[in-house]
C-alpha positions as CSV (number, residue, x, y, z in Angstrom):
1,M,179.6,116.8,162.1
2,K,177.4,118.6,159.6
3,K,174.6,121.0,159.9
4,K,172.7,123.3,157.6
5,E,171.7,126.8,158.5
6,K,169.5,128.2,155.8
7,N,171.8,128.4,152.8
8,I,175.2,127.9,154.5
9,V,176.5,124.4,155.0
10,I,178.8,124.1,158.0
11,K,181.2,121.2,158.3
12,Y,183.9,120.2,160.7
13,D,186.7,118.0,159.4
14,K,188.3,115.2,161.4
15,R,190.4,117.7,163.3
16,G,187.6,120.0,164.2
17,V,188.4,122.6,161.7
18,L,185.3,124.6,160.5
19,K,184.6,124.4,156.9
20,A,181.6,126.5,155.6
21,T,180.3,126.8,152.1
22,I,177.3,128.4,150.5
23,T,174.7,126.3,148.8
24,L,173.7,126.8,145.1
25,G,170.5,128.5,146.4
26,M,172.5,131.0,148.2
27,G,174.9,131.7,145.1
28,I,171.7,132.2,143.0
29,S,170.4,134.7,145.5
30,V,173.6,136.7,145.5
31,L,173.7,136.7,141.8
32,K,170.0,137.8,141.6
33,K,170.7,140.7,143.9
34,A,173.8,141.7,141.9
35,L,171.9,141.6,138.7
36,K,169.6,144.3,139.9
37,K,172.5,146.7,139.6
38,K,172.5,148.2,136.1
39,D,176.2,148.3,135.6
40,Y,176.4,144.7,136.5
41,S,173.3,143.4,134.6
42,D,174.4,145.5,131.5
43,G,177.6,143.3,131.3
44,W,175.7,140.1,131.6
45,R,173.2,141.2,128.9
46,S,176.0,142.3,126.6
47,N,177.7,139.0,127.0
48,I,174.5,137.1,126.3
49,A,173.8,139.2,123.3
50,V,177.3,138.7,121.8
51,A,177.0,134.9,122.4
52,F,174.0,135.0,120.1
53,Q,175.4,137.4,117.6
54,D,178.5,135.1,117.4
55,E,176.6,132.0,116.7
56,Y,174.3,133.9,114.2
57,D,177.3,135.0,112.3
58,R,178.8,131.5,112.2
59,C,175.7,130.2,110.4
60,K,176.6,130.7,106.8
61,K,173.0,130.4,105.5
62,K,171.9,133.6,103.9
63,Y,168.2,133.2,104.8
64,K,167.6,131.7,108.3
65,N,164.4,129.8,109.2
66,R,162.7,129.3,112.6
67,S,164.6,126.0,113.1
68,D,168.0,127.7,112.3
69,I,167.3,130.5,114.8
70,H,166.3,127.6,117.4
71,N,169.6,125.8,116.7
72,I,171.7,129.0,116.9
73,S,170.1,130.0,120.2
74,N,170.9,126.6,121.7
75,K,174.6,126.9,120.6
76,A,174.7,130.4,121.8
77,A,173.4,129.4,125.1
78,R,175.8,126.5,125.4
79,N,178.7,128.8,124.4
80,F,177.7,131.4,127.0
81,L,177.5,128.9,129.8
82,N,180.8,127.4,128.8
83,L,182.4,130.8,128.9
84,L,180.8,131.5,132.3
85,I,182.3,128.3,133.8
86,G,185.6,128.7,132.1
87,K,185.2,125.6,129.9
88,N,187.0,125.8,126.6
89,G,185.6,124.6,123.4
90,K,181.9,124.0,122.6
């Protein structure tokens, strides 16, 4: 048996044990609320900024053009998300 109440998915296994999980939407809602707190959002902002700085520093070109910045930004975003989900490497 499975039913959905707003953002919570409630399941019962074959033995009738209740298993409840939140949906992605609920998780995003919780994150959005938490990011309204200055201390918490400052940490996220710093981590995003450092991911960009790290990728910028890895690019050894002395003068960077628009395309370079675009590529650096994409690599930084990938790196940030990999760190967020605990995935090693790039």
